[in-house]
C-alpha atoms as one frame of an Amber mdcrd trajectory, in Angstrom:
protein
  75.019  65.684 159.552  72.594  67.776 157.217  69.754  65.697 158.383  70.285
  67.057 161.946  71.007  70.434 160.995  67.530  71.690 161.172  67.362  70.604
 164.784  70.481  72.646 165.368  68.759  75.765 163.730  65.606  75.022 165.933
  67.826  74.941 168.970  69.514  78.312 167.965  72.910  76.421 167.851  73.919
  77.849 164.710  75.471  81.445 164.849  73.871  83.998 162.902  77.194  84.961
 161.263  77.046  81.668 159.457  73.910  82.722 157.617  75.095  86.285 157.015
  78.381  84.735 155.500  76.336  82.827 152.833  74.210  85.781 151.818  76.535
  86.764 148.999  76.659  83.193 147.566  72.825  83.019 147.699  72.575  86.405
 146.000  74.725  85.233 143.044  72.497  84.483 139.963  74.329  81.448 139.046
  73.729  79.813 142.453  70.630  77.774 141.622  70.114  74.170 141.764  69.342
  74.220 137.758  72.584  75.926 136.952  74.734  73.866 139.477  73.089  70.538
 138.107  74.928  71.163 134.874  78.105  70.717 136.873  77.280  68.212 139.457
  73.920  66.675 140.552  75.259  66.105 144.174  76.397  69.829 144.226  72.873
  70.802 142.954  71.258  68.927 145.921  73.555  70.723 148.313  72.692  74.070
 146.576  69.023  73.492 147.100  69.573  72.457 150.469  71.530  75.610 151.289
  68.973  77.882 149.878  65.987  76.101 151.766  67.880  75.847 155.150  68.577
  79.638 154.868  64.917  80.333 154.014  64.060  78.078 156.947  66.497  79.998
 159.256  65.105  83.388 158.107  61.514  82.128 159.116  62.700  80.882 162.485
  64.190  84.142 163.242  61.254  86.102 162.325  58.944  83.910 164.068  60.718
  83.634 167.606  59.932  86.993 168.821  56.352  86.520 167.749  56.487  83.279
 169.937  57.655  85.071 172.906  55.059  87.649 172.609  52.329  85.080 172.246
  53.777  83.395 175.392  53.776  86.763 177.253  50.064  87.407 176.175  48.978
  84.079 177.361  50.606  84.550 180.785  48.945  87.805 180.909  45.676  86.282
 179.914  46.090  83.519 182.548  46.773  86.229 185.275  43.594  88.401 184.285
  41.446  85.067 184.150  42.534  84.204 187.667  41.789  87.534 188.898  38.344
  87.569 187.260  37.576  84.132 188.791  38.325  85.715 192.052  36.160  88.620
 191.441  33.377  86.332 190.165  33.365  84.381 193.402  33.471  87.741 195.446
  30.480  89.094 193.378  28.476  85.716 193.759  29.068  85.862 197.525  28.000
  89.621 197.851  24.967  88.909 195.606  23.968  86.018 197.963  24.371  88.349
 201.025  22.526  91.115 199.266  19.667  88.719 198.422  19.519  87.632 202.304
  19.285  91.066 203.498  16.698  91.963 200.975  14.704  89.011 202.263  15.112
  90.085 205.847  14.223  93.653 204.882
């Protein structure tokens, strides 16, 4: 189950309250893999995993609004580029007409 937990975090299926609930434990100075290793190597690995998955969650949460902002900016850019392409076509047509009129003049 732990191997698939990252995908659950990525899919935003883990409630924020779960990570908030562990913050007090993470703040405890004795909750380190090195200290826990003295009691149990398996628990040490789990301790390390908890610390790292929480850090990963914090990064995911801070990056998500930035991803949304980038997507919005890209959509705005695409719309502006489409409008520019239309204007470029219009300018080219008008320049051609102007050249024809100048030649006639």
